[in-house]
Backbone and ligand atoms as CSV (ligand in chain L), in Angstrom:
chain,resi,resn,atom,element,x,y,z
A,1,GLY,N,N,53.199,-12.584,-2.719
A,1,GLY,CA,C,53.855,-11.698,-3.671
A,1,GLY,C,C,55.050,-12.354,-4.345
A,2,ALA,N,N,55.406,-11.804,-5.489
A,2,ALA,CA,C,56.530,-12.346,-6.249
A,2,ALA,C,C,57.849,-12.013,-5.551
A,3,PRO,N,N,58.858,-12.817,-5.752
A,3,PRO,CA,C,60.172,-12.475,-5.206
A,3,PRO,C,C,60.702,-11.180,-5.818
A,4,VAL,N,N,61.564,-10.511,-5.083
A,4,VAL,CA,C,62.186,-9.268,-5.538
A,4,VAL,C,C,63.682,-9.508,-5.659
A,5,ILE,N,N,64.257,-8.983,-6.737
A,5,ILE,CA,C,65.670,-9.243,-7.023
A,5,ILE,C,C,66.462,-7.952,-6.854
A,6,ALA,N,N,67.635,-8.052,-6.217
A,6,ALA,CA,C,68.486,-6.879,-6.014
A,6,ALA,C,C,69.909,-7.170,-6.476
A,7,ASP,N,N,70.447,-6.205,-7.231
A,7,ASP,CA,C,71.855,-6.267,-7.638
A,7,ASP,C,C,72.659,-5.487,-6.595
A,8,ILE,N,N,73.559,-6.167,-5.908
A,8,ILE,CA,C,74.310,-5.492,-4.841
A,8,ILE,C,C,75.756,-5.205,-5.259
A,9,SER,N,N,76.052,-5.290,-6.555
A,9,SER,CA,C,77.445,-5.131,-6.987
A,9,SER,C,C,77.995,-3.742,-6.678
A,10,ALA,N,N,77.125,-2.729,-6.651
A,10,ALA,CA,C,77.609,-1.358,-6.404
A,10,ALA,C,C,77.459,-0.928,-4.949
A,11,LEU,N,N,76.960,-1.807,-4.109
A,11,LEU,CA,C,76.699,-1.425,-2.713
A,11,LEU,C,C,78.025,-1.255,-1.955
A,12,GLN,N,N,78.188,-0.082,-1.348
A,12,GLN,CA,C,79.417,0.225,-0.609
A,12,GLN,C,C,79.219,-0.006,0.890
A,13,GLU,N,N,80.316,-0.179,1.584
A,13,GLU,CA,C,80.249,-0.343,3.045
A,13,GLU,C,C,79.489,0.817,3.669
A,14,GLY,N,N,78.584,0.497,4.563
A,14,GLY,CA,C,77.809,1.526,5.246
A,14,GLY,C,C,76.578,1.961,4.487
A,15,GLN,N,N,76.416,1.476,3.255
A,15,GLN,CA,C,75.250,1.861,2.465
A,15,GLN,C,C,74.099,0.891,2.663
A,16,ARG,N,N,72.917,1.412,2.414
A,16,ARG,CA,C,71.694,0.609,2.524
A,16,ARG,C,C,70.896,0.738,1.237
A,17,LEU,N,N,70.518,-0.388,0.690
A,17,LEU,CA,C,69.623,-0.453,-0.458
A,17,LEU,C,C,68.238,-0.777,0.094
A,18,ILE,N,N,67.214,-0.061,-0.368
A,18,ILE,CA,C,65.861,-0.308,0.136
A,18,ILE,C,C,64.970,-0.799,-1.005
A,19,LEU,N,N,64.392,-1.955,-0.821
A,19,LEU,CA,C,63.471,-2.548,-1.781
A,19,LEU,C,C,62.100,-2.628,-1.136
A,20,GLU,N,N,61.124,-3.052,-1.929
A,20,GLU,CA,C,59.825,-3.340,-1.341
A,20,GLU,C,C,59.444,-4.769,-1.696
A,21,TRP,N,N,59.001,-5.492,-0.698
A,21,TRP,CA,C,58.563,-6.871,-0.901
A,21,TRP,C,C,57.323,-7.105,-0.040
A,22,ARG,N,N,56.255,-7.527,-0.686
A,22,ARG,CA,C,54.988,-7.743,0.008
A,22,ARG,C,C,54.561,-6.513,0.816
A,23,GLY,N,N,54.773,-5.338,0.243
A,23,GLY,CA,C,54.367,-4.107,0.902
A,23,GLY,C,C,55.238,-3.693,2.072
A,24,GLN,N,N,56.341,-4.393,2.264
A,24,GLN,CA,C,57.237,-4.057,3.380
A,24,GLN,C,C,58.566,-3.540,2.822
A,25,PRO,N,N,59.184,-2.579,3.530
A,25,PRO,CA,C,60.527,-2.169,3.128
A,25,PRO,C,C,61.535,-3.265,3.475
A,26,ILE,N,N,62.406,-3.557,2.542
A,26,ILE,CA,C,63.489,-4.521,2.775
A,26,ILE,C,C,64.802,-3.777,2.681
A,27,TRP,N,N,65.584,-3.907,3.709
A,27,TRP,CA,C,66.892,-3.250,3.719
A,27,TRP,C,C,67.977,-4.263,3.383
A,28,ILE,N,N,68.885,-3.836,2.519
A,28,ILE,CA,C,70.094,-4.620,2.262
A,28,ILE,C,C,71.262,-3.706,2.601
A,29,VAL,N,N,72.031,-4.086,3.597
A,29,VAL,CA,C,73.065,-3.207,4.152
A,29,VAL,C,C,74.410,-3.916,4.098
A,30,LYS,N,N,75.415,-3.199,3.605
A,30,LYS,CA,C,76.771,-3.746,3.598
A,30,LYS,C,C,77.516,-3.234,4.820
A,31,ARG,N,N,77.918,-4.167,5.678
A,31,ARG,CA,C,78.564,-3.813,6.944
A,31,ARG,C,C,80.080,-3.890,6.827
A,32,SER,N,N,80.735,-3.002,7.538
A,32,SER,CA,C,82.201,-2.974,7.522
A,32,SER,C,C,82.761,-4.080,8.420
A,33,ARG,N,N,84.037,-4.347,8.251
A,33,ARG,CA,C,84.702,-5.330,9.115
A,33,ARG,C,C,84.629,-4.895,10.580
A,34,ALA,N,N,84.769,-3.595,10.810
A,34,ALA,CA,C,84.706,-3.100,12.199
A,34,ALA,C,C,83.352,-3.404,12.823
A,35,VAL,N,N,82.298,-3.231,12.048
A,35,VAL,CA,C,80.959,-3.541,12.561
A,35,VAL,C,C,80.835,-5.034,12.845
A,36,LEU,N,N,81.321,-5.853,11.934
A,36,LEU,CA,C,81.196,-7.307,12.131
A,36,LEU,C,C,81.958,-7.746,13.377
A,37,GLU,N,N,83.101,-7.129,13.619
A,37,GLU,CA,C,83.882,-7.496,14.800
A,37,GLU,C,C,83.236,-6.998,16.080
A,38,ALA,N,N,82.492,-5.893,15.993
A,38,ALA,CA,C,81.850,-5.341,17.197
A,38,ALA,C,C,80.602,-6.116,17.596
A,39,LEU,N,N,79.924,-6.714,16.641
A,39,LEU,CA,C,78.632,-7.333,16.953
A,39,LEU,C,C,78.704,-8.340,18.105
A,40,PRO,N,N,79.659,-9.251,18.122
A,40,PRO,CA,C,79.672,-10.219,19.238
A,40,PRO,C,C,79.910,-9.585,20.607
A,41,THR,N,N,80.488,-8.388,20.633
A,41,THR,CA,C,80.760,-7.737,21.916
A,41,THR,C,C,79.500,-7.138,22.525
A,42,LEU,N,N,78.419,-7.086,21.757
A,42,LEU,CA,C,77.197,-6.456,22.234
A,42,LEU,C,C,76.264,-7.420,22.944
A,43,ASP,N,N,76.591,-8.702,22.930
A,43,ASP,CA,C,75.634,-9.717,23.390
A,43,ASP,C,C,75.027,-9.408,24.755
A,44,GLY,N,N,75.843,-8.929,25.686
A,44,GLY,CA,C,75.359,-8.681,27.034
A,44,GLY,C,C,74.337,-7.572,27.126
A,45,HIS,N,N,74.223,-6.777,26.072
A,45,HIS,CA,C,73.262,-5.666,26.056
A,45,HIS,C,C,71.960,-6.042,25.354
A,46,LEU,N,N,71.906,-7.250,24.802
A,46,LEU,CA,C,70.803,-7.602,23.900
A,46,LEU,C,C,69.793,-8.504,24.570
A,47,ARG,N,N,68.546,-8.421,24.104
A,47,ARG,CA,C,67.476,-9.230,24.673
A,47,ARG,C,C,67.545,-10.674,24.158
A,48,ASP,N,N,67.916,-10.839,22.913
A,48,ASP,CA,C,67.945,-12.174,22.302
A,48,ASP,C,C,69.183,-12.287,21.410
A,49,PRO,N,N,70.362,-12.271,22.034
A,49,PRO,CA,C,71.592,-12.216,21.237
A,49,PRO,C,C,71.780,-13.422,20.320
A,50,GLN,N,N,71.263,-14.564,20.708
A,50,GLN,CA,C,71.421,-15.766,19.878
A,50,GLN,C,C,70.259,-15.941,18.899
A,51,SER,N,N,69.368,-14.966,18.880
A,51,SER,CA,C,68.212,-15.032,17.970
A,51,SER,C,C,67.452,-16.343,18.114
A,52,ARG,N,N,67.127,-16.672,19.358
A,52,ARG,CA,C,66.418,-17.930,19.626
A,52,ARG,C,C,64.953,-17.869,19.209
A,53,ASN,N,N,64.419,-16.655,19.061
A,53,ASN,CA,C,63.041,-16.530,18.572
A,53,ASN,C,C,63.025,-16.884,17.086
A,54,ALA,N,N,62.528,-18.069,16.795
A,54,ALA,CA,C,62.616,-18.608,15.435
A,54,ALA,C,C,61.730,-17.876,14.444
A,55,ASP,N,N,60.792,-17.043,14.941
A,55,ASP,CA,C,59.921,-16.309,14.026
A,55,ASP,C,C,60.652,-15.155,13.342
A,56,GLN,N,N,61.819,-14.786,13.852
A,56,GLN,CA,C,62.454,-13.548,13.393
A,56,GLN,C,C,63.435,-13.732,12.255
A,57,GLN,N,N,63.739,-14.964,11.868
A,57,GLN,CA,C,64.648,-15.171,10.746
A,57,GLN,C,C,64.545,-16.619,10.274
A,58,PRO,N,N,64.840,-16.866,8.982
A,58,PRO,CA,C,64.882,-18.251,8.522
A,58,PRO,C,C,66.018,-19.005,9.206
A,59,ALA,N,N,65.789,-20.274,9.466
A,59,ALA,CA,C,66.808,-21.078,10.145
A,59,ALA,C,C,68.109,-21.139,9.342
A,60,TYR,N,N,68.008,-21.162,8.016
A,60,TYR,CA,C,69.233,-21.270,7.203
A,60,TYR,C,C,70.084,-20.008,7.293
A,61,VAL,N,N,69.460,-18.874,7.563
A,61,VAL,CA,C,70.244,-17.638,7.739
A,61,VAL,C,C,70.973,-17.680,9.080
A,62,LEU,N,N,70.259,-18.095,10.084
A,62,LEU,CA,C,70.874,-18.170,11.411
A,62,LEU,C,C,72.014,-19.195,11.430
A,63,ALA,N,N,71.816,-20.293,10.731
A,63,ALA,CA,C,72.850,-21.336,10.703
A,63,ALA,C,C,74.124,-20.848,10.016
A,64,ALA,N,N,73.953,-19.973,9.015
A,64,ALA,CA,C,75.125,-19.524,8.246
A,64,ALA,C,C,76.048,-18.662,9.103
A,65,ASN,N,N,75.498,-17.684,9.787
A,65,ASN,CA,C,76.289,-16.757,10.615
A,65,ASN,C,C,75.444,-16.328,11.805
A,66,PRO,N,N,75.470,-17.088,12.898
A,66,PRO,CA,C,74.508,-16.871,13.990
A,66,PRO,C,C,74.475,-15.453,14.552
A,67,GLU,N,N,75.628,-14.858,14.834
A,67,GLU,CA,C,75.589,-13.534,15.450
A,67,GLU,C,C,75.406,-12.428,14.427
A,68,LEU,N,N,75.707,-12.738,13.177
A,68,LEU,CA,C,75.568,-11.728,12.125
A,68,LEU,C,C,74.192,-11.771,11.483
A,69,ARG,N,N,73.482,-12.896,11.647
A,69,ARG,CA,C,72.136,-13.074,11.078
A,69,ARG,C,C,72.130,-12.816,9.572
A,70,SER,N,N,73.096,-13.416,8.879
A,70,SER,CA,C,73.208,-13.157,7.444
A,70,SER,C,C,73.830,-14.352,6.738
A,71,LEU,N,N,73.518,-14.474,5.449
A,71,LEU,CA,C,74.131,-15.548,4.655
A,71,LEU,C,C,75.584,-15.217,4.355
A,72,LYS,N,N,75.811,-14.026,3.783
A,72,LYS,CA,C,77.183,-13.526,3.633
A,72,LYS,C,C,77.473,-12.695,4.866
A,73,PRO,N,N,78.667,-12.793,5.426
A,73,PRO,CA,C,78.937,-12.044,6.656
A,73,PRO,C,C,78.615,-10.563,6.551
A,74,GLU,N,N,79.044,-9.916,5.490
A,74,GLU,CA,C,78.933,-8.455,5.448
A,74,GLU,C,C,77.549,-7.961,5.035
A,75,ILE,N,N,76.767,-8.786,4.394
A,75,ILE,CA,C,75.493,-8.313,3.838
A,75,ILE,C,C,74.330,-8.700,4.742
A,76,SER,N,N,73.678,-7.677,5.315
A,76,SER,CA,C,72.519,-7.890,6.177
A,76,SER,C,C,71.246,-7.593,5.391
A,77,VAL,N,N,70.280,-8.487,5.477
A,77,VAL,CA,C,68.979,-8.288,4.830
A,77,VAL,C,C,67.930,-8.293,5.934
A,78,LEU,N,N,67.181,-7.210,6.038
A,78,LEU,CA,C,66.207,-7.058,7.123
A,78,LEU,C,C,64.908,-6.461,6.603
A,79,VAL,N,N,63.811,-6.787,7.267
A,79,VAL,CA,C,62.560,-6.052,7.073
A,79,VAL,C,C,62.684,-4.763,7.886
A,80,GLY,N,N,62.526,-3.628,7.219
A,80,GLY,CA,C,62.791,-2.347,7.870
A,80,GLY,C,C,61.625,-1.791,8.647
A,81,LEU,N,N,61.060,-2.612,9.516
A,81,LEU,CA,C,59.935,-2.186,10.355
A,81,LEU,C,C,60.229,-2.553,11.799
A,82,CYS,N,N,60.052,-1.570,12.677
A,82,CYS,CA,C,60.271,-1.824,14.102
A,82,CYS,C,C,59.308,-2.906,14.586
A,83,THR,N,N,59.820,-3.821,15.405
A,83,THR,CA,C,58.984,-4.916,15.905
A,83,THR,C,C,58.083,-4.484,17.068
A,84,HIS,N,N,58.142,-3.208,17.429
A,84,HIS,CA,C,57.191,-2.708,18.430
A,84,HIS,C,C,55.870,-2.404,17.733
A,85,LEU,N,N,55.753,-1.251,17.068
A,85,LEU,CA,C,54.496,-0.890,16.406
A,85,LEU,C,C,54.707,-0.560,14.940
A,86,GLY,N,N,55.823,-0.965,14.382
A,86,GLY,CA,C,55.980,-0.909,12.939
A,86,GLY,C,C,56.489,0.379,12.349
A,87,CYS,N,N,57.046,1.279,13.147
A,87,CYS,CA,C,57.667,2.476,12.580
A,87,CYS,C,C,58.941,2.093,11.819
A,88,ALA,N,N,59.484,3.062,11.089
A,88,ALA,CA,C,60.696,2.835,10.311
A,88,ALA,C,C,61.914,3.290,11.106
A,89,PRO,N,N,62.750,2.377,11.561
A,89,PRO,CA,C,63.964,2.778,12.272
A,89,PRO,C,C,64.945,3.520,11.363
A,90,GLU,N,N,65.744,4.367,11.996
A,90,GLU,CA,C,66.822,5.067,11.303
A,90,GLU,C,C,68.094,4.257,11.422
A,91,MET,N,N,69.051,4.527,10.536
A,91,MET,CA,C,70.288,3.740,10.535
A,91,MET,C,C,71.511,4.623,10.748
A,92,ALA,N,N,72.413,4.167,11.591
A,92,ALA,CA,C,73.767,4.710,11.642
A,92,ALA,C,C,74.688,3.513,11.521
A,93,ALA,N,N,75.361,3.422,10.402
A,93,ALA,CA,C,76.035,2.175,10.040
A,93,ALA,C,C,77.388,2.014,10.714
A,94,GLU,N,N,77.409,2.210,11.996
A,94,GLU,CA,C,78.603,1.881,12.734
A,94,GLU,C,C,78.184,1.550,14.155
A,95,ILE,N,N,79.080,0.914,14.869
A,95,ILE,CA,C,78.777,0.556,16.249
A,95,ILE,C,C,79.943,1.009,17.110
A,96,ARG,N,N,79.613,1.713,18.168
A,96,ARG,CA,C,80.634,2.079,19.153
A,96,ARG,C,C,80.210,1.434,20.449
A,97,PRO,N,N,80.713,0.253,20.719
A,97,PRO,CA,C,80.127,-0.557,21.780
A,97,PRO,C,C,80.359,-0.063,23.200
A,98,GLU,N,N,81.408,0.639,23.471
A,98,GLU,CA,C,81.682,1.008,24.862
A,98,GLU,C,C,81.910,2.500,24.985
A,99,PRO,N,N,81.383,3.192,25.966
A,99,PRO,CA,C,80.341,2.673,26.847
A,99,PRO,C,C,79.010,2.693,26.129
A,100,PHE,N,N,78.168,1.732,26.378
A,100,PHE,CA,C,76.943,1.656,25.587
A,100,PHE,C,C,75.846,2.574,26.082
A,101,ASP,N,N,75.293,2.281,27.224
A,101,ASP,CA,C,74.131,3.045,27.675
A,101,ASP,C,C,74.546,4.352,28.318
A,102,PRO,N,N,73.682,5.352,28.397
A,102,PRO,CA,C,72.292,5.334,27.960
A,102,PRO,C,C,72.113,5.804,26.525
A,103,GLU,N,N,73.164,6.225,25.873
A,103,GLU,CA,C,73.010,6.776,24.524
A,103,GLU,C,C,73.054,5.667,23.489
A,104,TRP,N,N,72.429,5.906,22.383
A,104,TRP,CA,C,72.507,4.982,21.256
A,104,TRP,C,C,73.867,5.138,20.594
A,105,LYS,N,N,74.519,4.034,20.344
A,105,LYS,CA,C,75.873,4.089,19.795
A,105,LYS,C,C,75.971,3.488,18.412
A,106,GLY,N,N,74.908,3.557,17.671
A,106,GLY,CA,C,74.970,3.051,16.306
A,106,GLY,C,C,74.122,1.814,16.123
A,107,GLY,N,N,73.797,1.521,14.887
A,107,GLY,CA,C,72.876,0.446,14.574
A,107,GLY,C,C,71.585,1.062,14.045
A,108,TYR,N,N,70.446,0.551,14.516
A,108,TYR,CA,C,69.158,1.069,14.088
A,108,TYR,C,C,68.422,1.647,15.296
A,109,PHE,N,N,67.788,2.774,15.080
A,109,PHE,CA,C,67.099,3.478,16.146
A,109,PHE,C,C,65.688,3.821,15.688
A,110,CYS,N,N,64.688,3.417,16.441
A,110,CYS,CA,C,63.307,3.728,16.079
A,110,CYS,C,C,62.894,5.037,16.749
A,111,PRO,N,N,62.554,6.056,15.961
A,111,PRO,CA,C,62.230,7.362,16.541
A,111,PRO,C,C,60.902,7.367,17.282
A,112,CYS,N,N,60.042,6.386,17.050
A,112,CYS,CA,C,58.700,6.445,17.654
A,112,CYS,C,C,58.748,6.274,19.169
A,113,HIS,N,N,59.424,5.234,19.650
A,113,HIS,CA,C,59.499,5.010,21.100
A,113,HIS,C,C,60.901,4.593,21.527
A,114,LYS,N,N,61.887,4.946,20.694
A,114,LYS,CA,C,63.302,4.814,21.068
A,114,LYS,C,C,63.783,3.379,21.232
A,115,SER,N,N,63.237,2.455,20.467
A,115,SER,CA,C,63.845,1.124,20.465
A,115,SER,C,C,65.157,1.176,19.697
A,116,ARG,N,N,66.105,0.380,20.148
A,116,ARG,CA,C,67.421,0.330,19.527
A,116,ARG,C,C,67.733,-1.104,19.117
A,117,PHE,N,N,68.427,-1.213,17.997
A,117,PHE,CA,C,68.828,-2.503,17.455
A,117,PHE,C,C,70.275,-2.376,17.002
A,118,ASP,N,N,70.990,-3.483,17.000
A,118,ASP,CA,C,72.362,-3.419,16.502
A,118,ASP,C,C,72.373,-3.613,14.983
A,119,MET,N,N,73.570,-3.688,14.403
A,119,MET,CA,C,73.671,-3.771,12.946
A,119,MET,C,C,73.383,-5.181,12.420
A,120,ALA,N,N,72.942,-6.071,13.296
A,120,ALA,CA,C,72.377,-7.345,12.858
A,120,ALA,C,C,70.859,-7.344,13.075
A,121,GLY,N,N,70.319,-6.206,13.489
A,121,GLY,CA,C,68.886,-6.120,13.764
A,121,GLY,C,C,68.490,-6.727,15.098
A,122,ARG,N,N,69.462,-6.961,15.973
A,122,ARG,CA,C,69.148,-7.551,17.291
A,122,ARG,C,C,68.752,-6.437,18.259
A,123,VAL,N,N,67.664,-6.678,18.983
A,123,VAL,CA,C,67.124,-5.628,19.838
A,123,VAL,C,C,67.920,-5.530,21.151
A,124,PHE,N,N,68.109,-4.302,21.597
A,124,PHE,CA,C,68.753,-4.079,22.887
A,124,PHE,C,C,67.769,-4.292,24.026
A,125,GLN,N,N,68.294,-4.494,25.199
A,125,GLN,CA,C,67.459,-4.615,26.395
A,125,GLN,C,C,66.903,-3.236,26.760
A,126,GLY,N,N,65.766,-3.245,27.442
A,126,GLY,CA,C,65.238,-2.016,28.011
A,126,GLY,C,C,64.546,-1.105,27.025
A,127,VAL,N,N,64.105,-1.623,25.911
A,127,VAL,CA,C,63.378,-0.808,24.928
A,127,VAL,C,C,62.026,-1.482,24.661
A,128,PRO,N,N,61.080,-0.731,24.058
A,128,PRO,CA,C,59.747,-1.323,23.862
A,128,PRO,C,C,59.702,-2.481,22.863
A,129,ALA,N,N,60.533,-2.464,21.841
A,129,ALA,CA,C,60.451,-3.532,20.829
A,129,ALA,C,C,60.742,-4.882,21.478
A,130,PRO,N,N,59.863,-5.871,21.286
A,130,PRO,CA,C,60.007,-7.142,21.987
A,130,PRO,C,C,61.005,-8.102,21.352
A,131,THR,N,N,61.228,-7.949,20.064
A,131,THR,CA,C,62.029,-8.954,19.347
A,131,THR,C,C,63.002,-8.289,18.387
A,132,ASN,N,N,63.936,-9.109,17.920
A,132,ASN,CA,C,64.857,-8.658,16.877
A,132,ASN,C,C,64.079,-8.312,15.605
A,133,LEU,N,N,64.685,-7.459,14.773
A,133,LEU,CA,C,64.096,-7.186,13.459
A,133,LEU,C,C,64.022,-8.487,12.663
A,134,VAL,N,N,63.077,-8.524,11.742
A,134,VAL,CA,C,62.865,-9.749,10.955
A,134,VAL,C,C,63.868,-9.812,9.800
A,135,VAL,N,N,64.470,-10.970,9.616
A,135,VAL,CA,C,65.241,-11.259,8.403
A,135,VAL,C,C,64.291,-11.993,7.450
A,136,PRO,N,N,64.032,-11.437,6.261
A,136,PRO,CA,C,63.095,-12.095,5.360
A,136,PRO,C,C,63.745,-13.298,4.680
A,137,PRO,N,N,62.928,-14.202,4.144
A,137,PRO,CA,C,63.496,-15.300,3.361
A,137,PRO,C,C,64.229,-14.747,2.137
A,138,HIS,N,N,65.417,-15.217,1.895
A,138,HIS,CA,C,66.172,-14.744,0.726
A,138,HIS,C,C,67.295,-15.715,0.409
A,139,HIS,N,N,67.820,-15.587,-0.807
A,139,HIS,CA,C,68.995,-16.375,-1.192
A,139,HIS,C,C,69.760,-15.611,-2.266
A,140,TYR,N,N,70.956,-16.107,-2.586
A,140,TYR,CA,C,71.779,-15.498,-3.627
A,140,TYR,C,C,71.629,-16.295,-4.921
A,141,ALA,N,N,71.206,-15.597,-5.985
A,141,ALA,CA,C,71.155,-16.237,-7.300
A,141,ALA,C,C,72.569,-16.340,-7.866
A,142,ASP,N,N,73.381,-15.324,-7.594
A,142,ASP,CA,C,74.820,-15.390,-7.854
A,142,ASP,C,C,75.480,-14.463,-6.842
A,143,ASP,N,N,76.783,-14.241,-6.982
A,143,ASP,CA,C,77.518,-13.550,-5.931
A,143,ASP,C,C,76.951,-12.166,-5.606
A,144,ASN,N,N,76.402,-11.488,-6.595
A,144,ASN,CA,C,75.923,-10.120,-6.398
A,144,ASN,C,C,74.419,-9.966,-6.578
A,145,THR,N,N,73.699,-11.050,-6.579
A,145,THR,CA,C,72.254,-10.972,-6.826
A,145,THR,C,C,71.486,-11.650,-5.708
A,146,ILE,N,N,70.715,-10.832,-4.986
A,146,ILE,CA,C,69.906,-11.354,-3.887
A,146,ILE,C,C,68.461,-11.472,-4.352
A,147,VAL,N,N,67.866,-12.583,-4.029
A,147,VAL,CA,C,66.445,-12.796,-4.312
A,147,VAL,C,C,65.723,-12.840,-2.968
A,148,VAL,N,N,64.817,-11.886,-2.770
A,148,VAL,CA,C,64.049,-11.831,-1.521
A,148,VAL,C,C,62.675,-12.433,-1.779
A,149,GLY,N,N,62.285,-13.377,-0.964
A,149,GLY,CA,C,60.962,-14.002,-1.110
A,149,GLY,C,C,61.076,-15.488,-1.391
L,1,FES,FE1,FE,59.501,1.426,17.240
L,1,FES,FE2,FE,57.611,1.788,19.068
L,1,FES,S1,S,57.363,1.529,16.953
L,1,FES,S2,S,59.740,1.752,19.332
């Protein structure tokens, strides 16, 4: 499929833009500073905090911001499909890291079988989804223009 272009100039903190690329929903989410600061504190709760599964994101994205899984720190680009059986997770664009379990404290939540992911799409331990959400191939054409594909 052809690449998809998104203008993110109007995207506000906590908002999600949804595109379609190759028949899949693509989420572009602007994260707050509080969320970015909370992400590293979640590592102990995550199945693959360092995103070592290379199938789940392009290497250049991981190299840019390893724990944020993004090229720009605040902007997360994800395929919006649960890595368990492909349902659409819901979003709560904040993270309240402590105490974490057993309740979901923000990030992405899959209603089908209760998999939880943080605001970098990293999967929590003890849920059915086996891997982090996928970061699709993408780049910035300019400061406010993302090209997915
Ligand atoms: Fe998301 Fe099963 S499809 S938890």
